[in-house]
N, C-alpha and C positions, 0 to 999 in steps of 0.2 A: 324509498331507499334504492339506490342503484345496486343491481346485482353484480356478482363477480364478472359475468359475461359482459355487462355494460362497461365495467372498468377496463376490460381487455380491449373492447372496441375503442374506448377513449385513448388508450395507449397507442393503438395502431394509427389513429388520426393524428396524434401528436408527432409521430415519426415523420409523416409526410407533410406536415404543416411547414410553411415558409419560416425559416429561423430568423431571429432578430439579430442583425449584424451591428457591431459596435460602431462601425463607420470606417472611413478611409484612414483616419489618424491612428496608426497601429501603435498599441502600447508595448513597452517592454513587458515581458511575461516572466515572472520569477516563480517557478514551481518548486516548492520546498516539500520534499517527500521524505518523511522520517521512518525509521525502522522499528517495528514492534512496539508501538506506543499505545498504552492502554487508556481506557476511558477515564480512569482515575489518576492519570499521569499528567494532568494539566491543571493550571491554577484555577480555571473557571469551574472545574469540578472538585478540586482539592486545594483550597486556599492556603494550605500549609506549604505548597511548593511555590517558590518565588519565580515568576516569569514576567518581569516588567516589559520586556520587549514585545513578546507576543500579545500582551494586553494592549500595548500601544497600537500594534497592527490591527487588533480587533476593534479598537476605537474608531479606526478609519475604514471599517468594513463590517462584516457579519460573521458571527459564530453560528455554525450549523450543528444542530443537535440530532439530525437524522441523516448523516452522511455515511455511506456504506462502501466497504471494500470487499475483497474476496478473502478466504480463510488464510492464505499463505502468500509469501513474497512474490513468486513468479506469476501466478495468476493475476494478482492485482496490477503488477507492472505491465503485463501483457495487455490487460484490458485498457489501461490508460494509454499505452503506446499505439494500440490498434483501433480503439473505439469499438471493439467487439467483445462479447462475452468469451471467457477463456475456453468454454466447451466448443466454441466454433473455430478456434485456432489450434486446438490440440494441447493447450496448456492448462487443462483443468485438473490433472492428476498430480497431487502433492506439489512438487516444485522441481526445478532443475538442480540436481545434485552435481557435484564436481566431475564425476565420471560418466555423466550422461552425454551421449553424442548428439545433442539437440539444443534447441532454443526456440524462440519465436520463429515459425517458418518464414523462409525468405521471400515468399510470394506476397507477404503483407507489407505495405508501405507504412512506415512508422511516423509518428507525430512530427519529429524534427525534419524528416524528409519533406513533409507537406509544408512546413513553415518556411523551409529554404526556398520553396517555389515562389513565395511572396516576399522574399527579400530579407528574411530574418538571419542574423548570426546565431548559431546554435552551439551551446556548450553544455557539457555535463560534468558535474563534480560529484563523486561518491559511488554508491553501490549500483551495479548494472543488473546482474542476476537474470539475464535473458539469453544466456548461451555464450560459450567462448571456445568450443572445440575446434572451430576453424575461423579464419580471419573474417569470412563473410558475416558471421554472427556478431562481430564486435561493434561497439557503439559508434566508432569513427567510420564504420562502413554502413551504418544505418541512419545516417542523417546528422550526426553531431560533428561539428568542426573540431572539437577537442573533447577528450575525456581524461579525467584525473581521478583515480580511485581504484575500486576493486571490481573484479568480474564475477566472483563467486557469491555465495549466500551470506558471507560474513567472516570476519577475522578478529583476532585478538587486538585490543586497542593499542597495545605497545608493540607486540612482536609481529603483527600482521600475518599470522599463520592461521590456516584452516585445514581441518582434516575430517570433517563430518562425513560419516559413512564412507570413508576412504581408508585404505590400508596404511597410509602415512600422511603426515602433515605436509603442507606446501605453503610457500610465501605468495601473497597476492596483494600487490600494490603497484599500479601502473600509471605512467604518464604517457598517454596515447599508447603506443606499442612498447615503449621503453619501460624497464623495471626501475622503480624508484629505489634508490639505495637504502639499505636497512639502517634503521636508527631507533633510538628509544623515545622518539617524539610521539605524542598522543595523536592517533589517527584523525579523530574528529577535529582537533585544532588545526591540523595540517589541511584538512579539507576546507575548513572555514577560511584559512589564509588564501587558498587558491580561488575560492569563490569571490572573495574581496578583490583579489588580483585581477580577475576577469572583468569585474565591474569597473575597477579603477583604470583599466586599459582599454575600455570599450568606447568607441566613438558614439556619442549619444544620438547622432542623427540617423544611425542604423538601428532598427528594432532588434532587441536582444531577447532570445529565449534561453534562459538559464535554468536547467534542471539540476537542483541541488538535492541529491538523494543522500541525506545524512545517514551514516551508519549507526547512529544512536537514536533513541535510548537502547534498543536492542537487548541482547541477552546477557551481557557480561556486567560485572560490578566494579571493574577496574575504573579508578577515578583519580585525577590529580588531587593531592592532599588539600590544596586550598579550597577546592569545591566541597570536599567532605566536611571541612571545618565550618562551612557556612551553616551546617545543621548539627553542630557539636552537641546540642541539647537532646538529640534523639539517641536513645540507648541502643535500639535495634540496628545492628550493622547493615543489614540489607536495606532497610528503609533509609538510613542516613546516607549511604553511598548512592542509592538510586535517586534520591531527591537532589543530591549534589550533581549527578549526571544530567538530570533534567534542567537544572538551572544553568549548567554549562551549555547545554543545547540552546537554551534561550539566549545566552550571551553570544554564541556563535552566529545565530540568526540576527541578533542585534548588530553585529559587526557588518554583515552584508547590507542591512538596512542603512546603516551609517554611510557605507560606501556609496550606495545609491543617492543618498542625500548630498554627500560631498560632491558628487559628479553632476548634480542637478537633474537626476533621473528619477527620483522617488515619485514626484507628482505625475510622471508619465508611466508608472509601473503598476501592473496588475500583479498582486501577490496571492498565490494559492498555497495554503498550508494544510497538509493532510498526512495521516499515517498510512502505511501499506497494509497493515492489519493490526489486530489487537496485540496485547502484550503476551509474552510467554510467562504468564503471571504465576505459574507454579514455581518459577525460578527467579524472575525479575519483573518489576512493574506490576500494575494492578488494573484489571478490567472491572473492578467492583463498582456498582452492585450487579453487573451483568454476569451471566453464566458462561463458563468455558474459557479456554485459552487459545492462543494462536494455533491455527490448524484444525479447528473444529467448525461446525456449522452454526454454533450458537452466537448470540449477539456479542459476547465478549471478544470473539475473534473478528467480527465483521462490522460492528458499529464503532466508528472511530471519530475522535475530535477533528474538526476542520474549521479553518478561517478562510474567507475570501475578502480581499481588501485592496484599496487603491483606486487607480484610474477607472472611471466609468461606474463606480459603485455609488449610486445616488442616495440610497437609504442606508445609513450606517449606524453603528453603535448599538446593535440589538442582537438577540438570539433568535434564530429561525428554526422552526420545526418542519420546514419544507423538506421533502425527500429528494435526495440525489445519490447517484452511484458513481463510483470511480470511473466507470465506463463513459460517463457523461463528460468528463474533463476533456477528453479528446475533441469531441465535436464542439464543445463550448469554446475552447481555445481557438480552434480553426475559425469559428464564426467571428470571434473578437478580432482575430488577425486578418480577416478578409480572405481566408483561404478556402478552397473548395473541399467540402466533406463528401465522402463517398455515400451514395444513397442507402446502401445496405447496412450502415452502421447501427449498432444497438444503442449507442449513446444518443441522448437527447440534448438539445441546446438548453442550458440552464441560465443563459445570460439574463433574460427578463427576471428570473427568480433571484439570481445573485445580485443584480444591479439595482432592481427596483422593488424587490420583495414580493413579486407577483407569485401566485400559486404555481407550484411545481407541475410540469407536464407529466411527471412520473408518478405512477401509482403501483408499479410492479418492480420488484427487485429479484433477480436470480442470484442467489448466494453461490451456488455451484451446481453442476450436473456432472457426476463422475460415475460411470458404470463399470468401474474396476471390479473384476470378479471377486477379489478378496475383501475389499472394503468399499462397496458401492454406497455413495451418499449424494443426496440432492436436497436442496431447500429453495423455497420460493415464498415471497411475500406479495400479496395483493391486498391493497387497502389496509385493513386492521389485522389481517390474518396471515400467519406464517405456518407453513408446513415443512417439517423435516422428515425425510424418508431414508431408510438404509442405515448406514453406520455413521454416526455424527462426528467421529474423529477420522479425518481424511489421511492422517499419517500412520494409521495402523498398517502393518504390524510393528512399526518402529517405535511405538509408544504404548503405554498402558493407559487405557481410557479411564481407569480409576483416578489417574492424576490430572486428567484433562476435562472431564465433565464435572466441574465443581465451581465453587465461588471462592476466590482468593482475594485477600486484601493485604495491605502492608502489615507486617508484624506476624502474619501467619507463618508457620514452619515451612520452609521451601521444600519443594519436591520436584526433581528435574523432569521437565517435559520435553527436553531436547531429543531429537531422533537418535536412536542408537541401535546397533545390531544386537545388543544384549537383550532387547525387549522381544525379539522374534520368538524365542523359546518360552519366555515367561509371561507375555501379555495374554490376557484372557481372549478367547475367541470372539470375533466380532458379534455384537448383538444388534441385529437389524431392528430399527424402531420406526414408529409412525407417530410423530408428535404434531399436534395442532395447538398453536398459541394465539390468543388475541394479543398481539405484540404491542398494541397501544395501551390496553388495560394492564397487561402483564409483561412489561419489557424485560423482566428478569427471568422469564421462562420457567416459572415455578409450577404452573398449573396446566397440564396437558388436558385439553378439552375435546380431543378427537372422538372419544366414545359417544359424546352427546351431539356431535355435529358432523356426522358422516356425509351429509350433503355437501358441506363446505370442503371437507377432505377430498371428496371425489372431484369437485370442480377444480381444486388446486392441483390434484394429481393429473387431471386431463390437461391442464395448462402446461404442466411440466412435460407431459408427453408430446404436446405440440412443439415445444422447444427442442425436445429430444430428437425430433426428425432431422434437425440440422446439426446434431452432435458430430464432431470430427474425432476420429480415433486419436488417442494421446500420441504425442510425439515420442520418438524412440527414447525410452528410459532404461534400457539395459545398461548394466555396469560394464564399461570398457576399460580394462586395466592399462591399455595403451596410453590412456590419458593421465596416468599417475604422475604427480609432480616429480617423483623420483626419476622419471625419464627425461626431465627437462631441468636438471640442476636444482631440483627441489623448489621450482617455481611453477605455479599453475599457468599453463601455456596452451595456445592453440596448435593445430597442425596434426591432429590424430583422428579426425573423423571425415 
């Protein structure tokens, strides 16, 4: 049996091995990245939810059952855009809140910038959440030809307002640099219309990179009545509304797929579908049967549903248990597009695994490394074993861990896990832990086996410490009231950092 040391050597060899390139025929790449989607929020894990369009996409591709992200929005997005673990870019601590004068550091070249070098048209529709305090951080200055959507961590579905950890709310809905006029239209439907518009007006002879970062299912339960009515037989309000929201998400994705087909682009498109992290399932969505909610180091926050489908996928219509991380999407897309990947990337090329079902080159996952003095937390998986050290809720002190270290399913009484300054005085002090799980035998993380396996604990700790040598201090996350939306006509805006 290969030891953990042997596995680490295998990982290092995989990084320097020659990647498998898809060829000179560049596909259109449609990256569908949805917000706060739980493990139990998809049809293939919960057949009560109608998702005919995603199931059609899966039939032309692969459902991945061990695809991993990071605990919160900004770290996951940073990993995908840079190809580096967030602790190497300074984006490992919590997330970018509205009044933080920071984002993904400007020295890193992002995925769309690399794709433009090999001829791609690049467009983004939806949520950015990688910094907006100055123009240089904005998506249209970081490789995207256009952006239509929001810059912050999330807004109301109808009012497009956001005020999380801010003294007042502000409006957040942009068309490039312009402010989209206020309306009562449902945001996700507007985003879907724009994504279809981009496809319908794209010249098929130019490769397209469309990043569609849908703001749903997310945190809110607002839903058009016609979608709630689809589940009229469900008595629980939260379940009925959220199921409706998930089916609406599927319809929106179906509209983009139909546009690709109508333009004759579908057969030339690679479609990647994945969530940014698990559900905020104490309030909306469900990670059941996994433990924890978004923002924790447990599987419920970090193991998410994923589909890869379309052009170049030779083996289709099955579920794969091969391991991959969101950090791998960056390198794999570059390989498929024929673009150069930087040698120091953490991401591995998953193309042979995605396209032909070959064994994954990845045996190690870094969930996060955050040495914050108030709530230090880190977690690593190598092979069958996962180690959590420190404080498992990375959003302390803005949340009460009694609400986040739990198992939530539809129908359970909701308990808000949203960050709030109210928790600072009331939340219990951080409890540093050391958990070891056999994550293959115990994916629900119910049985801590650290006491009987201190040799494995030490090997995993040593590996974390190796990675920690490359830890970058977190980007500036002080609260700067100069950025308040009230200073910009109640619209979240750049120009204050």
